[in-house]
PLY file of the C-alpha trace (Angstrom):
ply
format ascii 1.0
element vertex 177
property float x
property float y
property float z
element edge 176
property int vertex1
property int vertex2
end_header
-87.08 56.93 152.09
-86.12 53.78 153.98
-83.00 52.05 152.64
-84.63 48.64 152.86
-87.85 49.97 151.33
-86.00 51.35 148.29
-84.82 47.91 147.14
-87.33 46.05 144.96
-88.26 42.42 145.64
-87.47 40.13 142.71
-90.22 37.57 142.12
-88.68 34.29 140.79
-90.22 32.08 138.13
-93.12 29.95 139.39
-94.19 32.38 142.13
-97.51 34.24 141.81
-98.03 37.50 143.69
-101.60 38.82 143.97
-101.96 42.39 145.21
-105.42 43.44 146.36
-106.35 46.64 148.21
-106.43 44.87 151.58
-104.16 41.84 151.13
-100.95 40.64 149.46
-100.75 36.90 148.78
-97.76 34.93 147.51
-98.21 31.44 146.03
-95.40 29.06 145.15
-94.18 25.48 145.47
-93.85 25.83 149.27
-97.47 26.89 149.75
-99.48 30.08 149.95
-98.82 32.95 152.34
-100.80 36.15 152.77
-100.23 39.47 154.51
-102.61 42.30 155.34
-101.74 45.34 153.22
-100.98 48.60 154.99
-102.67 51.85 153.92
-99.41 53.80 154.33
-97.56 51.79 151.65
-98.35 51.50 147.93
-97.23 48.16 146.43
-96.77 47.84 142.67
-95.76 44.87 140.53
-93.89 45.81 137.37
-92.38 42.99 135.36
-91.57 40.58 138.18
-90.29 43.23 140.58
-92.31 44.46 143.55
-91.74 48.05 144.64
-92.86 49.61 147.91
-93.41 53.37 148.09
-94.72 55.35 151.06
-98.04 57.11 150.39
-96.91 60.35 152.07
-93.73 61.79 153.60
-94.58 60.83 157.19
-92.11 58.98 159.38
-94.57 56.10 159.93
-95.13 55.57 156.18
-91.38 55.61 155.57
-90.74 53.01 158.27
-93.68 50.85 157.17
-92.41 50.74 153.57
-89.22 48.99 154.73
-91.18 46.68 157.03
-93.65 45.67 154.32
-90.83 45.11 151.82
-89.01 42.75 154.21
-92.18 40.85 155.15
-93.06 40.28 151.49
-89.45 39.31 150.73
-89.64 36.71 153.54
-92.89 35.38 152.06
-91.29 35.02 148.60
-88.25 33.25 150.09
-90.52 31.03 152.18
-92.60 29.72 149.27
-89.47 29.07 147.17
-86.82 27.75 149.60
-88.49 27.70 153.01
-86.98 28.44 156.40
-85.53 26.17 159.06
-84.33 26.46 162.65
-82.05 23.88 164.25
-82.17 23.08 167.96
-79.79 20.90 169.98
-80.56 19.00 173.19
-77.71 18.99 175.71
-78.02 16.78 178.78
-77.82 13.16 179.88
-80.91 11.30 178.71
-82.35 14.26 176.80
-83.90 13.11 173.53
-86.52 14.08 170.97
-88.60 11.99 168.59
-91.28 12.75 166.01
-94.33 10.48 166.21
-97.06 11.27 163.70
-97.83 14.96 164.03
-96.30 15.35 167.51
-92.83 16.08 168.80
-92.05 14.08 171.95
-89.41 15.55 174.23
-87.76 13.77 177.15
-85.83 16.58 178.83
-85.52 15.62 182.49
-89.10 16.09 183.62
-91.13 13.31 185.26
-93.37 13.29 182.17
-92.72 13.49 178.41
-93.54 16.83 176.76
-95.62 16.61 173.57
-95.79 19.51 171.11
-98.39 19.50 168.32
-97.19 20.13 164.77
-99.24 23.02 163.32
-100.28 23.07 159.66
-97.49 24.24 157.37
-94.69 23.39 159.83
-92.64 20.17 159.86
-90.44 18.74 162.61
-87.49 16.47 161.87
-85.12 14.67 164.22
-81.99 13.59 162.30
-80.48 12.40 165.60
-82.20 11.97 169.00
-80.48 15.14 170.27
-81.26 17.34 167.27
-84.53 19.01 166.18
-85.12 20.76 162.85
-88.19 23.00 162.49
-89.06 23.68 158.82
-91.75 25.76 157.15
-92.59 28.52 154.68
-93.62 31.18 157.22
-90.50 32.64 158.84
-92.36 34.11 161.81
-94.14 30.85 162.69
-90.95 28.78 162.33
-89.07 31.14 164.66
-91.93 31.31 167.16
-92.29 27.51 167.31
-88.53 27.08 167.75
-88.64 29.58 170.62
-91.54 27.68 172.24
-89.62 24.38 171.98
-86.53 26.05 173.49
-88.66 27.45 176.34
-89.63 23.91 177.43
-86.14 23.57 178.96
-83.96 26.61 178.27
-80.20 26.19 178.85
-79.16 26.64 182.45
-76.07 28.79 183.15
-73.96 26.38 185.26
-73.68 23.25 183.10
-75.40 24.42 179.91
-78.00 21.63 179.99
-81.24 22.22 178.10
-82.54 22.94 174.61
-80.55 25.52 172.67
-80.34 26.81 169.13
-77.62 25.07 167.10
-75.62 28.29 166.66
-76.18 29.57 170.22
-73.25 30.01 172.59
-74.05 29.62 176.29
-71.82 31.53 178.71
-71.16 29.15 181.60
-71.06 30.78 185.05
-68.40 29.94 187.55
-69.63 28.05 190.61
-69.46 29.46 194.12
-66.09 28.97 195.81
-65.61 28.40 199.54
0 1
1 2
2 3
3 4
4 5
5 6
6 7
7 8
8 9
9 10
10 11
11 12
12 13
13 14
14 15
15 16
16 17
17 18
18 19
19 20
20 21
21 22
22 23
23 24
24 25
25 26
26 27
27 28
28 29
29 30
30 31
31 32
32 33
33 34
34 35
35 36
36 37
37 38
38 39
39 40
40 41
41 42
42 43
43 44
44 45
45 46
46 47
47 48
48 49
49 50
50 51
51 52
52 53
53 54
54 55
55 56
56 57
57 58
58 59
59 60
60 61
61 62
62 63
63 64
64 65
65 66
66 67
67 68
68 69
69 70
70 71
71 72
72 73
73 74
74 75
75 76
76 77
77 78
78 79
79 80
80 81
81 82
82 83
83 84
84 85
85 86
86 87
87 88
88 89
89 90
90 91
91 92
92 93
93 94
94 95
95 96
96 97
97 98
98 99
99 100
100 101
101 102
102 103
103 104
104 105
105 106
106 107
107 108
108 109
109 110
110 111
111 112
112 113
113 114
114 115
115 116
116 117
117 118
118 119
119 120
120 121
121 122
122 123
123 124
124 125
125 126
126 127
127 128
128 129
129 130
130 131
131 132
132 133
133 134
134 135
135 136
136 137
137 138
138 139
139 140
140 141
141 142
142 143
143 144
144 145
145 146
146 147
147 148
148 149
149 150
150 151
151 152
152 153
153 154
154 155
155 156
156 157
157 158
158 159
159 160
160 161
161 162
162 163
163 164
164 165
165 166
166 167
167 168
168 169
169 170
170 171
171 172
172 173
173 174
174 175
175 176
């Protein structure tokens, strides 16, 4: 059995987990998240601990038990603590601002770039060169951060662009005569 799939998911106080035959939903202070249940994995809730067991001994069921366990664990963490991704703007005149439900980026183009804030996701700009993407759904937070980074990804010669806060850019050496 999968090593990740063997570990149970502890459900903290104040979090409700509803297991139906086709869906698993987790409700907490951070919101409600749901996931389509897989037929290869049997999910059981016994005393605040969720266990994931493969239905048969197939390789796919074994792999899916670990995947389902981690996805449900991310949902439980999301509704209790939430997830966040930090982005940094590097470049002269590069700045970001939140106005209403839009993120306005001035990153060297002739026009400002506006990104809509989807439901369940929040943008924050503690400084004009810093963006924080927060939300309960780990996949959506990461995807939105990747889309913001793709607006102006860091270039390899000076490192200008939008990068993750913990990202290291390897600067190339320029051409010599």
